[in-house]
Short mmCIF file of the C-alpha atoms (twelve columns), coordinates in Angstrom:
data_MODEL
# 
_entry.id   MODEL 
# 
loop_
_atom_site.group_PDB 
_atom_site.id 
_atom_site.type_symbol 
_atom_site.label_atom_id 
_atom_site.label_alt_id 
_atom_site.label_comp_id 
_atom_site.label_asym_id 
_atom_site.label_seq_id 
_atom_site.Cartn_x 
_atom_site.Cartn_y 
_atom_site.Cartn_z 
_atom_site.pdbx_PDB_model_num 
ATOM 1   C CA . MET A 1   0.170   0.412   0.261   1 
ATOM 2   C CA . LYS A 2   2.596   2.103   0.757   1 
ATOM 3   C CA . ARG A 3   3.990   1.805   -2.558  1 
ATOM 4   C CA . MET A 4   1.517   2.727   -4.363  1 
ATOM 5   C CA . SER A 5   0.688   5.359   -2.192  1 
ATOM 6   C CA . VAL A 6   3.943   6.770   -3.221  1 
ATOM 7   C CA . MET A 7   3.637   5.585   -7.065  1 
ATOM 8   C CA . CYS A 8   0.248   7.737   -7.349  1 
ATOM 9   C CA . MET A 9   2.013   10.635  -5.773  1 
ATOM 10  C CA . MET A 10  4.585   10.437  -8.471  1 
ATOM 11  C CA . VAL A 11  2.188   11.187  -11.004 1 
ATOM 12  C CA . LEU A 12  0.566   13.734  -9.367  1 
ATOM 13  C CA . CYS A 13  3.607   15.289  -8.952  1 
ATOM 14  C CA . LEU A 14  4.099   15.126  -13.006 1 
ATOM 15  C CA . ALA A 15  0.909   15.894  -13.910 1 
ATOM 16  C CA . VAL A 16  0.992   19.199  -12.546 1 
ATOM 17  C CA . GLY A 17  5.176   19.884  -13.448 1 
ATOM 18  C CA . ASN A 18  3.263   19.355  -16.928 1 
ATOM 19  C CA . LEU A 19  0.059   21.065  -16.520 1 
ATOM 20  C CA . SER A 20  1.206   24.686  -18.215 1 
ATOM 21  C CA . SER A 21  2.966   23.043  -20.795 1 
ATOM 22  C CA . SER A 22  0.559   20.266  -22.046 1 
ATOM 23  C CA . PRO A 23  -1.146  21.117  -25.279 1 
ATOM 24  C CA . MET A 24  -4.930  20.141  -24.131 1 
ATOM 25  C CA . SER A 25  -4.571  22.799  -21.092 1 
ATOM 26  C CA . ARG A 26  -5.216  25.231  -24.194 1 
ATOM 27  C CA . ILE A 27  -8.026  23.582  -25.173 1 
ATOM 28  C CA . PRO A 28  -10.181 26.497  -23.293 1 
ATOM 29  C CA . VAL A 29  -8.638  29.390  -25.706 1 
ATOM 30  C CA . TRP A 30  -9.883  26.615  -28.836 1 
ATOM 31  C CA . GLU A 31  -13.380 28.041  -28.370 1 
ATOM 32  C CA . THR A 32  -12.506 30.921  -29.705 1 
ATOM 33  C CA . LEU A 33  -9.710  30.886  -31.796 1 
ATOM 34  C CA . GLU A 34  -11.139 30.663  -34.746 1 
ATOM 35  C CA . GLN A 35  -12.613 34.036  -34.368 1 
ATOM 36  C CA . THR A 36  -9.076  35.480  -33.054 1 
ATOM 37  C CA . ASP A 37  -6.653  33.937  -35.012 1 
ATOM 38  C CA . LYS A 38  -8.576  32.464  -38.540 1 
ATOM 39  C CA . LYS A 39  -5.111  31.685  -39.568 1 
ATOM 40  C CA . GLU A 40  -3.976  29.587  -36.466 1 
ATOM 41  C CA . PHE A 41  -7.330  28.213  -36.035 1 
ATOM 42  C CA . ASP A 42  -7.013  26.625  -39.869 1 
ATOM 43  C CA . ARG A 43  -3.202  25.505  -39.159 1 
ATOM 44  C CA . ARG A 44  -4.163  23.532  -36.656 1 
ATOM 45  C CA . ARG A 45  -7.481  22.244  -37.909 1 
ATOM 46  C CA . ASP A 46  -5.332  20.549  -41.030 1 
ATOM 47  C CA . GLU A 47  -2.733  19.349  -38.799 1 
ATOM 48  C CA . TYR A 48  -5.071  17.373  -36.285 1 
ATOM 49  C CA . ASN A 49  -6.595  16.271  -39.306 1 
ATOM 50  C CA . ASP A 50  -3.267  14.783  -40.711 1 
ATOM 51  C CA . PRO A 51  -3.383  11.246  -39.133 1 
ATOM 52  C CA . VAL A 52  0.613   11.328  -39.109 1 
ATOM 53  C CA . LYS A 53  0.788   14.703  -37.201 1 
ATOM 54  C CA . LEU A 54  -2.661  13.650  -35.316 1 
ATOM 55  C CA . LYS A 55  -0.519  10.727  -34.109 1 
ATOM 56  C CA . GLU A 56  2.724   12.994  -33.060 1 
ATOM 57  C CA . LYS A 57  0.483   15.145  -31.361 1 
ATOM 58  C CA . PHE A 58  -0.859  11.987  -28.929 1 
ATOM 59  C CA . GLU A 59  2.510   10.657  -28.369 1 
ATOM 60  C CA . LYS A 60  3.987   13.541  -27.673 1 
ATOM 61  C CA . GLY A 61  1.528   15.257  -25.836 1 
ATOM 62  C CA . PHE A 62  -2.260  14.304  -25.706 1 
ATOM 63  C CA . LEU A 63  -1.368  11.366  -23.882 1 
ATOM 64  C CA . LEU A 64  0.953   12.668  -21.454 1 
ATOM 65  C CA . PRO A 65  0.007   14.226  -18.100 1 
ATOM 66  C CA . PRO A 66  -2.133  16.142  -17.010 1 
ATOM 67  C CA . SER A 67  -5.093  13.526  -18.111 1 
ATOM 68  C CA . THR A 68  -7.323  15.043  -20.254 1 
ATOM 69  C CA . SER A 69  -10.700 15.554  -19.239 1 
ATOM 70  C CA . ASP A 70  -13.698 13.863  -21.238 1 
ATOM 71  C CA . GLU A 71  -14.775 17.677  -21.685 1 
ATOM 72  C CA . GLU A 72  -11.423 18.817  -23.420 1 
ATOM 73  C CA . LYS A 73  -11.429 15.809  -25.038 1 
ATOM 74  C CA . GLU A 74  -15.129 16.487  -26.546 1 
ATOM 75  C CA . ALA A 75  -14.444 19.886  -27.465 1 
ATOM 76  C CA . PHE A 76  -10.942 18.836  -29.239 1 
ATOM 77  C CA . LYS A 77  -13.220 16.846  -31.662 1 
ATOM 78  C CA . ARG A 78  -15.551 19.321  -32.124 1 
ATOM 79  C CA . ILE A 79  -13.781 22.335  -32.744 1 
ATOM 80  C CA . PHE A 80  -11.201 21.156  -35.288 1 
ATOM 81  C CA . GLY A 81  -13.372 18.234  -37.084 1 
ATOM 82  C CA . VAL A 82  -11.094 15.086  -36.302 1 
ATOM 83  C CA . SER A 83  -13.355 12.496  -37.867 1 
ATOM 84  C CA . ASP A 84  -13.521 8.756   -36.044 1 
ATOM 85  C CA . LYS A 85  -12.276 7.181   -39.467 1 
ATOM 86  C CA . ILE A 86  -8.461  9.081   -38.632 1 
ATOM 87  C CA . MET A 87  -8.850  9.425   -35.120 1 
ATOM 88  C CA . LEU A 88  -10.065 5.833   -34.259 1 
ATOM 89  C CA . PRO A 89  -7.180  3.986   -36.194 1 
ATOM 90  C CA . ILE A 90  -4.074  6.292   -34.161 1 
ATOM 91  C CA . LEU A 91  -5.331  5.153   -31.227 1 
ATOM 92  C CA . MET A 92  -5.324  1.796   -32.136 1 
ATOM 93  C CA . ASP A 93  -2.119  1.792   -33.251 1 
ATOM 94  C CA . ILE A 94  -0.906  3.732   -29.845 1 
ATOM 95  C CA . ILE A 95  -2.314  1.108   -27.903 1 
ATOM 96  C CA . ARG A 96  -0.786  -2.016  -29.898 1 
ATOM 97  C CA . GLU A 97  2.480   -0.138  -29.279 1 
ATOM 98  C CA . SER A 98  2.178   0.646   -25.639 1 
ATOM 99  C CA . ALA A 99  0.927   -2.691  -24.968 1 
ATOM 100 C CA . ALA A 100 4.100   -4.431  -26.518 1 
ATOM 101 C CA . LYS A 101 5.983   -2.472  -24.311 1 
ATOM 102 C CA . THR A 102 4.075   -2.425  -21.284 1 
ATOM 103 C CA . GLU A 103 2.860   -6.281  -21.640 1 
ATOM 104 C CA . TRP A 104 -0.113  -5.081  -19.956 1 
ATOM 105 C CA . LYS A 105 1.819   -4.704  -16.549 1 
ATOM 106 C CA . ARG A 106 1.484   -2.044  -14.197 1 
ATOM 107 C CA . SER A 107 4.674   0.167   -14.048 1 
ATOM 108 C CA . GLU A 108 6.983   -1.032  -10.929 1 
ATOM 109 C CA . TRP A 109 10.269  0.705   -9.645  1 
ATOM 110 C CA . GLY A 110 13.393  0.020   -11.619 1 
ATOM 111 C CA . THR A 111 11.348  0.140   -15.189 1 
ATOM 112 C CA . SER A 112 12.439  3.041   -17.632 1 
ATOM 113 C CA . ASN A 113 11.220  6.251   -18.064 1 
ATOM 114 C CA . ASP A 114 10.480  4.605   -21.997 1 
ATOM 115 C CA . ILE A 115 8.133   1.963   -20.380 1 
ATOM 116 C CA . ASP A 116 6.610   4.511   -17.719 1 
ATOM 117 C CA . LYS A 117 5.432   6.816   -20.876 1 
ATOM 118 C CA . ALA A 118 4.297   3.505   -22.461 1 
ATOM 119 C CA . ARG A 119 2.198   2.501   -19.623 1 
ATOM 120 C CA . TYR A 120 0.250   5.977   -19.446 1 
ATOM 121 C CA . GLN A 121 -0.090  6.425   -22.785 1 
ATOM 122 C CA . LEU A 122 -2.174  2.971   -23.278 1 
ATOM 123 C CA . GLN A 123 -3.842  4.287   -20.649 1 
ATOM 124 C CA . GLU A 124 -5.031  7.177   -21.970 1 
ATOM 125 C CA . ALA A 125 -5.299  5.923   -25.355 1 
ATOM 126 C CA . ILE A 126 -8.123  3.796   -24.150 1 
ATOM 127 C CA . ARG A 127 -9.566  6.609   -22.474 1 
ATOM 128 C CA . TRP A 128 -9.410  8.402   -25.421 1 
ATOM 129 C CA . LEU A 129 -11.711 5.738   -27.634 1 
ATOM 130 C CA . ASP A 130 -15.023 6.760   -26.406 1 
ATOM 131 C CA . ILE A 131 -15.388 9.672   -28.191 1 
ATOM 132 C CA . CYS A 132 -14.926 7.447   -31.606 1 
ATOM 133 C CA . ALA A 133 -15.838 4.403   -30.476 1 
ATOM 134 C CA . ASP A 134 -17.783 1.979   -32.790 1 
ATOM 135 C CA . THR A 135 -19.158 -1.596  -32.269 1 
ATOM 136 C CA . ASN A 136 -16.195 -3.091  -32.842 1 
ATOM 137 C CA . THR A 137 -14.205 -0.876  -30.569 1 
ATOM 138 C CA . LYS A 138 -16.538 -0.998  -27.689 1 
ATOM 139 C CA . ARG A 139 -16.401 -4.697  -27.947 1 
ATOM 140 C CA . PHE A 140 -12.293 -4.045  -27.512 1 
ATOM 141 C CA . LEU A 141 -13.444 -2.228  -24.812 1 
ATOM 142 C CA . LEU A 142 -15.455 -4.694  -22.741 1 
ATOM 143 C CA . GLU A 143 -12.363 -7.337  -23.557 1 
ATOM 144 C CA . ILE A 144 -10.111 -5.419  -21.617 1 
ATOM 145 C CA . ALA A 145 -12.403 -4.604  -18.774 1 
ATOM 146 C CA . THR A 146 -13.005 -8.319  -18.083 1 
ATOM 147 C CA . ASP A 147 -9.660  -9.826  -18.856 1 
ATOM 148 C CA . THR A 148 -8.016  -10.501 -15.813 1 
ATOM 149 C CA . SER A 149 -4.974  -11.600 -17.424 1 
ATOM 150 C CA . LYS A 150 -4.450  -7.861  -17.594 1 
ATOM 151 C CA . ASP A 151 -3.448  -5.069  -14.705 1 
ATOM 152 C CA . SER A 152 -6.584  -3.348  -13.129 1 
ATOM 153 C CA . TYR A 153 -4.604  -0.385  -13.729 1 
ATOM 154 C CA . PHE A 154 -5.449  -0.327  -17.790 1 
ATOM 155 C CA . ARG A 155 -9.171  -2.553  -16.935 1 
ATOM 156 C CA . ARG A 156 -10.650 0.296   -14.977 1 
ATOM 157 C CA . ALA A 157 -9.916  2.548   -17.777 1 
ATOM 158 C CA . ALA A 158 -11.382 0.409   -20.315 1 
ATOM 159 C CA . VAL A 159 -14.970 0.439   -18.020 1 
ATOM 160 C CA . ASP A 160 -14.484 4.404   -17.753 1 
ATOM 161 C CA . SER A 161 -14.281 4.435   -21.387 1 
ATOM 162 C CA . TYR A 162 -16.679 1.656   -22.388 1 
ATOM 163 C CA . LEU A 163 -19.028 2.996   -20.253 1 
ATOM 164 C CA . SER A 164 -18.958 6.786   -21.729 1 
ATOM 165 C CA . CYS A 165 -19.974 4.917   -24.941 1 
ATOM 166 C CA . ALA A 166 -22.528 2.374   -23.893 1 
ATOM 167 C CA . ASN A 167 -25.936 2.552   -24.668 1 
ATOM 168 C CA . ALA A 168 -28.701 1.616   -22.316 1 
ATOM 169 C CA . HIS A 169 -28.696 -1.770  -22.670 1 
ATOM 170 C CA . GLU A 170 -25.157 -2.155  -23.137 1 
ATOM 171 C CA . THR A 171 -24.638 -0.360  -19.776 1 
ATOM 172 C CA . ARG A 172 -26.662 -2.475  -17.982 1 
ATOM 173 C CA . ASP A 173 -25.634 -5.610  -18.804 1 
ATOM 174 C CA . ALA A 174 -21.684 -4.205  -18.376 1 
ATOM 175 C CA . VAL A 175 -22.455 -2.685  -14.676 1 
ATOM 176 C CA . ALA A 176 -23.963 -5.642  -13.820 1 
ATOM 177 C CA . SER A 177 -20.958 -7.989  -15.156 1 
ATOM 178 C CA . PHE A 178 -18.291 -5.168  -13.434 1 
ATOM 179 C CA . LEU A 179 -19.912 -5.894  -10.509 1 
ATOM 180 C CA . SER A 180 -20.597 -9.521  -9.889  1 
ATOM 181 C CA . ASP A 181 -18.620 -11.356 -6.641  1 
ATOM 182 C CA . ASP A 182 -15.943 -12.329 -8.881  1 
ATOM 183 C CA . MET A 183 -15.360 -9.349  -11.203 1 
ATOM 184 C CA . ARG A 184 -15.590 -6.822  -8.596  1 
ATOM 185 C CA . GLN A 185 -12.327 -8.437  -6.705  1 
ATOM 186 C CA . THR A 186 -10.317 -9.061  -9.660  1 
ATOM 187 C CA . PHE A 187 -9.604  -4.882  -9.448  1 
ATOM 188 C CA . GLY A 188 -8.793  -5.083  -5.998  1 
ATOM 189 C CA . ILE A 189 -7.814  -1.301  -5.138  1 
ATOM 190 C CA . ASP A 190 -8.665  -0.223  -8.578  1 
ATOM 191 C CA . VAL A 191 -12.401 -1.078  -7.757  1 
ATOM 192 C CA . ILE A 192 -12.993 2.409   -6.663  1 
ATOM 193 C CA . SER A 193 -12.257 3.593   -9.762  1 
ATOM 194 C CA . VAL A 194 -15.001 0.991   -11.306 1 
ATOM 195 C CA . TYR A 195 -17.218 2.615   -8.866  1 
ATOM 196 C CA . TYR A 196 -16.856 5.794   -9.513  1 
ATOM 197 C CA . ALA A 197 -17.041 5.412   -13.101 1 
ATOM 198 C CA . VAL A 198 -20.893 3.629   -12.702 1 
ATOM 199 C CA . MET A 199 -21.724 6.281   -10.937 1 
ATOM 200 C CA . ARG A 200 -20.774 8.547   -13.630 1 
ATOM 201 C CA . ALA A 201 -22.784 6.041   -15.895 1 
ATOM 202 C CA . TYR A 202 -25.691 6.422   -13.868 1 
ATOM 203 C CA . ASP A 203 -25.884 10.673  -13.543 1 
ATOM 204 C CA . ARG A 204 -25.005 10.060  -17.700 1 
ATOM 205 C CA . ALA A 205 -28.902 7.922   -17.943 1 
ATOM 206 C CA . GLY A 206 -30.592 11.666  -16.999 1 
ATOM 207 C CA . GLY A 207 -34.226 10.307  -17.025 1 
ATOM 208 C CA . ASP A 208 -33.959 6.537   -17.890 1 
ATOM 209 C CA . THR A 209 -35.483 5.301   -14.848 1 
ATOM 210 C CA . GLN A 210 -34.466 1.472   -15.975 1 
ATOM 211 C CA . THR A 211 -31.101 1.875   -16.729 1 
ATOM 212 C CA . ARG A 212 -30.480 4.058   -13.755 1 
ATOM 213 C CA . GLY A 213 -32.643 1.242   -11.380 1 
ATOM 214 C CA . ALA A 214 -30.458 -1.410  -12.996 1 
ATOM 215 C CA . ILE A 215 -27.286 0.384   -11.871 1 
ATOM 216 C CA . VAL A 216 -28.831 1.145   -8.249  1 
ATOM 217 C CA . ALA A 217 -29.414 -2.424  -8.018  1 
ATOM 218 C CA . ALA A 218 -26.213 -3.542  -8.917  1 
ATOM 219 C CA . VAL A 219 -24.620 -1.411  -6.774  1 
ATOM 220 C CA . SER A 220 -26.739 -1.850  -4.092  1 
ATOM 221 C CA . ALA A 221 -25.707 -5.953  -4.201  1 
ATOM 222 C CA . ALA A 222 -22.090 -5.263  -4.734  1 
ATOM 223 C CA . VAL A 223 -21.397 -2.326  -1.721  1 
ATOM 224 C CA . VAL A 224 -23.434 -4.161  0.991   1 
ATOM 225 C CA . LYS A 225 -20.597 -6.854  0.275   1 
ATOM 226 C CA . GLU A 226 -17.617 -4.756  -0.162  1 
ATOM 227 C CA . GLU A 227 -15.100 -5.985  2.197   1 
ATOM 228 C CA . ASN A 228 -12.921 -2.807  1.155   1 
ATOM 229 C CA . LYS A 229 -13.325 -0.278  3.882   1 
ATOM 230 C CA . ASP A 230 -11.928 3.176   0.810   1 
ATOM 231 C CA . ALA A 231 -14.060 1.529   -1.527  1 
ATOM 232 C CA . PHE A 232 -17.262 0.796   0.717   1 
ATOM 233 C CA . SER A 233 -17.131 4.729   2.098   1 
ATOM 234 C CA . ILE A 234 -16.984 5.826   -1.473  1 
ATOM 235 C CA . ALA A 235 -19.646 3.887   -3.260  1 
ATOM 236 C CA . ASP A 236 -21.922 3.569   0.270   1 
ATOM 237 C CA . GLU A 237 -21.892 7.852   -0.369  1 
ATOM 238 C CA . ARG A 238 -22.470 8.202   -3.530  1 
ATOM 239 C CA . LEU A 239 -25.419 5.585   -4.064  1 
ATOM 240 C CA . ALA A 240 -27.559 6.576   -0.954  1 
ATOM 241 C CA . GLU A 241 -26.605 10.733  -2.517  1 
ATOM 242 C CA . ARG A 242 -28.660 8.780   -5.724  1 
ATOM 243 C CA . SER A 243 -31.139 6.428   -3.988  1 
ATOM 244 C CA . ARG A 244 -33.300 6.697   -1.022  1 
ATOM 245 C CA . ALA A 245 -34.444 3.187   -0.964  1 
ATOM 246 C CA . TYR A 246 -30.320 2.179   -0.245  1 
ATOM 247 C CA . ALA A 247 -30.145 5.208   1.764   1 
ATOM 248 C CA . ASP A 248 -32.570 3.510   4.546   1 
ATOM 249 C CA . SER A 249 -31.972 -0.131  3.651   1 
ATOM 250 C CA . PRO A 250 -31.076 -1.996  6.729   1 
ATOM 251 C CA . GLN A 251 -28.443 -3.754  4.018   1 
ATOM 252 C CA . ARG A 252 -26.960 -0.669  4.408   1 
ATOM 253 C CA . LYS A 253 -27.436 -0.251  7.925   1 
ATOM 254 C CA . ALA A 254 -25.906 -3.606  8.458   1 
ATOM 255 C CA . ALA A 255 -23.019 -3.140  5.952   1 
ATOM 256 C CA . ARG A 256 -22.012 0.015   8.012   1 
ATOM 257 C CA . GLU A 257 -22.042 -2.093  10.997  1 
ATOM 258 C CA . ARG A 258 -19.522 -5.254  9.924   1 
ATOM 259 C CA . LEU A 259 -16.725 -2.577  8.809   1 
ATOM 260 C CA . ASN A 260 -17.229 -0.248  11.968  1 
ATOM 261 C CA . ILE A 261 -18.349 3.279   10.051  1 
ATOM 262 C CA . PRO A 262 -20.114 5.228   12.671  1 
ATOM 263 C CA . ALA A 263 -23.374 5.633   12.409  1 
ATOM 264 C CA . GLU A 264 -24.823 8.774   10.463  1 
ATOM 265 C CA . LYS A 265 -26.619 11.660  12.170  1 
ATOM 266 C CA . GLY A 266 -29.918 10.296  12.753  1 
ATOM 267 C CA . GLU A 267 -29.306 6.746   13.033  1 
ATOM 268 C CA . GLN A 268 -30.286 5.166   15.787  1 
# 
């Protein structure tokens, strides 16, 4: 656990150090670039729609720390009109190349900077797939997410990416699979990220009561059996905010008592 915390801090420091120089940090100004500097806008649009140049941009900037938000990815695609036909093959190439270097394993002490870079690029390329995914791509993401031979570091990225582009039926099936007893346990500490991704899927479902109900049912069944106290606390809090039935359930109360979590204000 100590080693994992140190590694997380290293990634965070690297992200902060690159914040001012990352090309993705300039996305907010792209919204007005066409009006303020038409020549520069046209130059970048042409550059980002050139497969060779765009791949270089991904490898040398877009897939390096800091992590790109969903809003930034969508803004990039929308503002510069980058097509799925251009973006998807580039991302798949980077995934294949990075996977060959990392062998789908999490970085360990003593690995080269090149391997560390490939690990981060592999994770980020998986996350970018959600804005250009077709049916085959979604199947590919689902295979990564459920492949226990791959490190959960990459699988959790695939979970998030898949749920971001899945339709309602796919979301309901995937959430039930990701949070099933056998599958949930294979994520280890990274199950926290899985819960976060599932809760985001709930929020995106909006007025789709069927999907929201299926997500609540799957998370409820999983969280009351959760052995990881940190994961339980995070999932429990977010689910209780979204489901009064869960918040007031005796199963929740029993799970909190089992993990020695103090009763909430107003509970007896």
